[in-house]
Phi, psi and omega in degrees: 000169184241151173197178180229135177267133185301330185294348173303323185234075177288342182280353188256146173295165178301315181298322179293325174305310181292319181295312176305319183290309181299316186294334185264008173082012180280162184267336176188194188227143168257114182269135188274144186265012171262325179244298184293321180216079180294137177312124183097343182269076182301329176300316178296311178310311183286333179290309182301318177303313183295313183296324180298309182287333177286336172281354180080024177254172178246143168277110187284314190200158163259113187271084179286157176247032174285138182238138171298149177069019179239010180055040183267168180265116185276334187300316178300322176297311183292314181292335177287319176295320177296321175296321179294335188073033183277135175277353192211145174230121177276127176233170185247140183276064175073201183234010182246132162305156182291333187295340191240003185256132175266177186303322182296322176303314182295312182301318177293321174297326175294317184294317178296314182305312186300318176301305183302312189294320181293315169310307185290338175293328177293344181257346181087021182250135172276153185238127181228134181281121174305137178255104191209153173291153185059045171215176172293348180253042175299317185236170180298312183303318189287322179299309183294330175295319182287319180298318182282333176293317182286323174049050181252134194294333187253025177245127181233189170221154166272180173212151169212160175286145181263107183294349180281348183238171182282166180296325183292326174287338174287319185298316185297318180294325183288326178295319185290325180276350182318317185289348184248008181301136161246307176219170185237118179280131190248121177195173180226103182241155175237197184306143176073022184057023173288131185279141175224157177301146183293336183292332171291348176246027184301315183296316184298312182289339169288329170291323179293316174300319179297318185280310184298318176054048186294150173278116185295344179272349177225355180230154184224146159281107181254116177302128179227115185059146184220163180303122174070010181062025193265137178298317189293331169298318178300319185290330176287322176304315181290325170299316189290322179295318180293324179291320176303316183279355186281000000 
């Protein structure tokens, strides 16, 4: 499947997000938990679900900003995802790079993950760790360490290319986390987080797609952030993503 994460256009209303995704031929939307569907706002969740389904799209995930080791309330996140009809909740693995995390940090994260996943399982929802720099899922090695420590059946991870490492290194990391992949955030960035049109990363993304081999019925390539935050650039990226997967 293909999709758009709503945080790509935080300034736009939910109705506009749906129109953009549908008009671009995408399959669904990952609704962000910061602006469009805040945790605890059940009305916003129901509205986003209705708009998505009415447009013939799927709710791919609830992109929450829940972070491990921060003593946050997961119940509101979970109930919001349920109202949204999201099969997956994206969470963040704290705020520490593995370089700065000791054994206690990992053990605390493991205990919390087990609790979250158990609660989510009762709702039939999967939990996925954001794959991101300056968190415990900064690298494939640290991500696998956390996932294996928690050992939860409904725990997965996202993946996205890291612009700080080489293409070869990104391929290696993707291959390592492949057994646990849920969704992939899709964009083309280079050094210093500079955004480029997805088509300029055509060859790289062909490699990523070949290795990831996502199951199209349960996983998605989700467009996240576009050059200059422009709608025309998003449309071109959506066109390129569909072409890459064809």
